[in-house]
VMD Tcl script that draws the C-alpha trace (Angstrom):
set ca {
  {150.55 189.54 134.50}
  {152.29 192.79 133.59}
  {150.24 194.68 136.16}
  {151.26 192.27 138.91}
  {154.90 192.41 137.85}
  {154.83 196.23 137.75}
  {153.20 196.40 141.18}
  {155.83 194.09 142.63}
  {158.58 196.28 141.19}
  {157.11 199.42 142.76}
  {156.73 197.68 146.13}
  {160.32 196.43 145.99}
  {161.60 199.94 145.37}
  {159.46 201.32 148.20}
  {160.58 198.73 150.75}
  {164.20 198.99 149.63}
  {164.11 202.74 150.25}
  {162.37 202.22 153.59}
  {164.91 199.59 154.65}
  {167.80 201.86 153.68}
  {166.32 204.76 155.66}
  {165.79 202.55 158.71}
  {169.35 201.21 158.52}
  {171.02 204.61 158.90}
  {173.09 204.65 162.13}
  {171.85 208.05 163.27}
  {168.59 209.86 163.98}
  {167.07 211.20 160.79}
  {163.92 212.36 159.02}
  {162.91 211.26 155.50}
  {160.45 213.46 153.62}
  {159.07 213.82 150.11}
  {158.51 217.29 148.75}
  {155.99 218.09 146.04}
  {155.70 221.12 143.82}
  {153.48 222.09 140.93}
  {153.05 225.08 138.64}
  {149.91 225.84 136.63}
  {150.75 227.15 133.17}
  {148.57 228.52 130.37}
  {149.36 226.61 127.15}
  {150.90 228.64 124.35}
  {151.38 225.99 121.65}
  {149.89 222.73 120.41}
  {150.39 219.63 118.32}
  {147.69 217.86 116.33}
  {147.41 215.15 113.71}
  {145.08 214.79 110.74}
  {144.25 211.78 108.64}
  {142.85 211.43 105.15}
  {141.49 208.10 104.00}
  {139.92 207.09 100.68}
  {138.62 203.76 99.40}
  {138.22 203.25 95.64}
  {138.06 200.32 93.25}
  {141.33 201.31 91.61}
  {144.53 201.47 93.69}
  {146.03 204.31 91.66}
  {142.85 206.35 92.00}
  {142.78 205.85 95.77}
  {146.41 206.93 96.06}
  {145.92 209.93 93.80}
  {142.82 211.05 95.69}
  {144.65 210.97 99.04}
  {147.73 212.68 97.61}
  {145.58 215.47 96.18}
  {143.98 216.17 99.56}
  {147.36 216.17 101.31}
  {148.96 218.44 98.70}
  {146.08 220.91 98.92}
  {146.19 220.95 102.72}
  {149.96 221.45 102.85}
  {149.76 224.27 100.30}
  {147.18 226.04 102.45}
  {149.33 225.61 105.58}
  {152.35 227.13 103.85}
  {150.24 230.11 102.79}
  {149.21 230.54 106.44}
  {152.84 230.75 107.50}
  {153.46 227.23 108.78}
  {157.09 226.18 108.34}
  {158.04 222.87 106.72}
  {159.95 221.88 109.86}
  {156.66 222.04 111.80}
  {154.98 219.44 109.56}
  {155.56 215.70 109.58}
  {153.83 213.77 106.81}
  {153.78 209.96 106.99}
  {154.18 207.56 104.09}
  {151.16 206.36 102.15}
  {149.30 203.29 103.40}
  {147.66 201.37 100.54}
  {145.93 198.00 100.92}
  {143.22 195.97 99.15}
  {139.87 195.64 100.92}
  {137.87 192.43 100.81}
  {134.32 191.38 101.60}
  {134.00 187.89 103.06}
  {130.51 186.49 102.34}
  {129.43 183.39 104.21}
  {130.31 180.13 102.43}
  {131.93 181.95 99.53}
  {135.29 183.26 98.38}
  {136.54 186.68 99.40}
  {135.54 189.49 97.06}
  {137.71 192.50 96.34}
  {135.69 195.65 97.10}
  {138.36 198.28 96.58}
  {141.65 199.72 97.76}
  {142.10 201.83 100.86}
  {144.67 204.63 100.83}
  {145.57 206.59 103.95}
  {148.04 209.26 105.04}
  {148.63 211.02 108.34}
  {150.08 214.48 108.96}
  {151.25 215.95 112.27}
  {151.50 219.72 112.74}
  {153.27 221.68 115.48}
  {151.34 224.87 116.23}
  {153.60 227.60 117.58}
  {150.80 230.18 117.84}
  {147.85 228.71 119.71}
  {145.52 231.43 118.41}
  {145.77 229.83 114.95}
  {144.81 226.30 116.03}
  {141.16 226.57 114.98}
  {142.14 228.12 111.65}
  {144.43 225.19 110.88}
  {141.74 222.67 111.81}
  {139.13 224.46 109.68}
  {141.58 224.44 106.78}
  {142.22 220.73 107.21}
  {138.55 219.82 107.05}
  {137.87 222.23 104.17}
  {140.73 220.54 102.28}
  {139.06 217.14 102.53}
  {140.72 215.75 105.65}
  {138.54 213.01 107.19}
  {139.76 213.10 110.76}
  {141.50 215.44 113.21}
  {143.02 213.66 116.20}
  {145.55 213.83 119.03}
  {145.16 217.55 119.71}
  {147.63 218.27 122.51}
  {148.02 221.66 124.18}
  {151.61 222.28 125.24}
  {153.92 224.97 126.58}
  {157.10 225.99 124.76}
  {159.39 226.72 127.71}
  {158.58 223.61 129.71}
  {162.02 223.43 131.36}
  {161.54 226.83 132.97}
  {158.31 225.74 134.63}
  {159.76 222.37 135.60}
  {162.56 224.23 137.39}
  {159.97 226.30 139.26}
  {158.09 223.15 140.29}
  {161.35 221.54 141.40}
  {162.24 224.49 143.64}
  {158.76 224.34 145.17}
  {159.24 220.62 145.81}
  {162.56 221.29 147.56}
  {160.96 223.99 149.70}
  {158.09 221.64 150.54}
  {160.52 218.93 151.65}
  {162.42 221.42 153.81}
  {159.25 222.76 155.45}
  {157.97 219.27 156.25}
  {161.31 218.28 157.77}
  {161.46 221.47 159.87}
  {157.90 220.94 161.10}
  {158.58 217.31 162.04}
  {161.83 218.15 163.82}
  {160.14 220.92 165.77}
  {157.26 218.65 166.71}
  {159.66 216.08 168.16}
  {161.66 218.76 170.01}
  {164.74 218.25 167.85}
  {166.68 220.50 165.52}
  {167.09 219.75 161.84}
  {170.58 218.84 160.70}
  {172.21 218.69 157.29}
  {170.81 216.94 154.24}
  {172.15 213.38 154.12}
  {170.64 212.10 150.88}
  {168.58 213.40 147.96}
  {166.71 211.09 145.55}
  {165.27 212.68 142.44}
  {163.27 211.27 139.55}
  {162.81 213.68 136.69}
  {159.13 214.44 136.08}
  {157.48 215.83 132.97}
  {154.32 217.81 132.41}
  {151.39 216.13 130.70}
  {149.86 217.93 127.70}
  {146.16 218.75 127.72}
  {144.34 216.39 125.35}
  {141.30 217.47 123.34}
  {138.78 215.07 121.82}
  {139.16 213.73 118.30}
  {137.19 215.55 115.62}
  {135.55 214.12 112.53}
  {134.91 215.97 109.30}
  {131.48 216.93 110.66}
  {133.02 218.87 113.58}
  {134.72 221.97 112.28}
  {135.82 223.91 115.33}
  {137.55 223.01 118.56}
  {135.63 224.47 121.47}
  {137.25 227.73 122.61}
  {137.26 226.37 126.16}
  {140.80 225.14 125.45}
  {141.86 228.75 125.98}
  {140.88 228.36 129.65}
  {142.82 225.11 130.04}
  {145.94 224.91 132.16}
  {148.90 222.56 132.06}
  {150.07 221.45 135.51}
  {153.83 220.93 135.68}
  {154.71 218.71 138.66}
  {157.92 217.63 140.35}
  {158.96 215.82 143.52}
  {162.08 215.07 145.55}
  {162.90 212.60 148.35}
  {165.24 213.91 151.05}
  {166.84 212.40 154.16}
  {167.94 214.87 156.86}
  {170.01 214.29 159.95}
  {168.43 215.14 163.29}
  {170.39 216.98 165.97}
}
mol new
graphics top color blue
foreach p $ca { graphics top sphere $p radius 0.5 }
foreach p [lrange $ca 0 end-1] q [lrange $ca 1 end] { graphics top cylinder $p $q radius 0.2 }
display resetview
């Protein structure tokens, strides 16, 4: 139902824009310009998770806390700032086995914590992941390659989108033996780049493939423009 509702919303916006363009009382051209910039990532964000199940709740909590404390201590030694680390609260819950035709049986307590690290120097990403797994971390997930100065590249993509809109309008006007007039309306929806995602790693996978160094982030932008025709 959500998909249908979302599709209807998009169609309504499209036809509303089309109707507005058609209702203008003068000759005009409506174009959409697109621009994109390919950027080499220079930073990253990744999350790690440690999970332990033991018969005693205190032991499960202590075991997880020990792994987290050891990992954080190693990160600080490697130069990671506290502001670049976000450690979640402890999750602790009893675990039950449900045999058929019998009462539930307590089989232990599961403790879990998650830590997210911002990597300012991409060259150190593998070192941080190795350290996490060596410290007893069970899972490395949500590895996202990013770029620090995203706004600069978004501005470049935006200027390319504007130029693309202008070139399309000029070409259309020339093709119809008309001259392009002034810009009548500009519609802009701010776009954002999408980080490059890398697969989740388990404790058996120690190193992220170095192919991430060849990955690019594509920063895209677009603009809708209505021009008068002379």
